[in-house]
N, C-alpha and C positions, 0 to 999 in steps of 0.2 A: 401496040403491044409490049412496050421496052416500058411500060410503066406498070401493068401488070405482074410481069416476072419480077420485076425489082420490087414489086407489093407482095407478089408471092414471096420471094428470097425474106426479105425482113419479117411476113407472119412467121415462116418457117425455124428462121431465127430464134424469134421473139418466142417460139413454144418449144426448144430447144433448151434454151436459156432456163426456162422456167420448172423443166423438166430434172437440168442438170441443177437446178437450186433444193429441189425437191428432195432428187437423191441424197446431197448433200447435207439435209437436214435430216432426212432419217439416217444418215450412215449416222452421226453427229448423236441421235439418239440412241442408236443400236448399242455403238462403242460405250456411251453412259449406263445402259442400262445393263450390257454384261458386265461392268464394272463395280455396279451397288451388288450382282450375286456372284461374282466371283471377286475380290476386290485384293487377294493376295495372287492373282493370276498374274502371269509375266505381263499377258498383254496390256490386262491394267496397267501396271507400271511402264510398259513401254509406250503407251498411250497417253501419259499422266495431263500433257499439254494441253489434247484434244477434249478431255474432263473439265478441264478451265472454260472452254469454251460455252456460249449463249449457243440455245439449240437454234437462233434464228440467225445467229452471226454468219454473215457470207465470207467472212476474212478475206484471203485474198485471191479474186478473180483473175480469169487469164483466157484468153480463147487464142485457138491454133489450129494447126494441121495435125495430122496422123497420118503415117502415110504405113505401106505396108505390103510386102510383098514374098511369096514363098510356097513351096508344094513341099509338107514335111521341114523340110530345113527354111524359116526363115528371116528377116530380115524388119525394124520397124525403125523410125525416125519419131516423137512427139518433139513440135516447135510449138510454143507457146510464149504470146506475148502478154507480160505484161507492161506497167503503166513505160511509158516511150522514154528511153530505147532499151528497158530492160526484158531478156529473151529467157524461158529457161526451154535447155534441149535434153532431150532423154532419147539416148538411141542403144538398142538390143539386138542380138542376134541370138538365134539357137534350132534347136533342133536334134534329132527328130521328133515330133509333136504330129497329132493329129491336127492339122491348118491344111486350108487352101485359102489364100490370098492374095490379091493384087487390089487394092482400094487405094482411095484418099477419104479422109475424112474432115469435113472441118470439125470441132470439138469448142466446148466450152465447160468451165468448172472452175476448183475453188482449191486452195492449199491450206489445210491445217496448218501451218508454219508459214513463219516467213519465208517465202522463197529466195530472198540472197543468202537465207543461211545455207544455201545447199549445193552438195557436188559433190561427185566420187559415184560408189557404189550404188544402187536402190535395185528393190525389187519392183516388181510391177505384175498386175493380171488382170487381163483384159478378155471381153468377148466380144465378138464381131458377126453377127448376122446380116448378108444378105448377098441376093441378085438384080444389080441396077440400082439399088436403094435400099439401105436397109439401116441397124442399128447397133451403138458400139456404145462399150465401155469400159474404161479405162482406170485404173488406181495404181499406186505409185506409195512403198512403205519401202522405210529403211529396210536394213538387211535384219535386224536386231525384233523390226514389225509393228515402229510406230507408221499410222497413216499419214502420208505427207502430203496428198491431192487425189481427187477427186473429177475423171474428166466425163462426158458424154457425148456421142455425135452423130452425125448419120453419114454410114456411108453409102459415097458413090462406087463402085464397081462390085466385086466379085469377093464375099467372104463366106467361110463356115470353120470359125478362131473361138479356141476358147483355151487361154497360155495363160501361164505363168512363168517366171524368169526373172534374172538380174541384167541392167546393164547399165550405164554410165549417163548419169546426171550433169551438167553443166551448168554454170549458174553467168548469164554474161550481159555486164550494164551495159 
């Protein structure tokens, strides 16, 4: 029985990794397409480093946990493990927003910039839907709009949230 649960968890994690990588590649392609159509737009200038990435470039990957609690007023914490012992943490609070959440989510994803260069205030967008089990997407940006990272996860708990805001990003070597 325990082997079946472990095999199921491993299969679920592999599916999550594949979905996160597909979303990551799609995001790079969409940023490049936008830049082709709008070469002088501030978003294009802000994401100049992304334009230099290969479409299949996995850049810097990481896995971790995102937790969130709140009804209207909320708090979230993202902790992503990189190469041991390096960790990225992102904390944000906010409200009032349309939000109901009490969940923990394992997340996997990719940084589009070297995570060791990150720190300070950052913006995010998150969508999480689930009762018992659900899905989550989480994107990090600089406050000027440069995409920093993208994560996907499986929500274990309760969530009906679509949020954007700012928080504090910390790199811990």
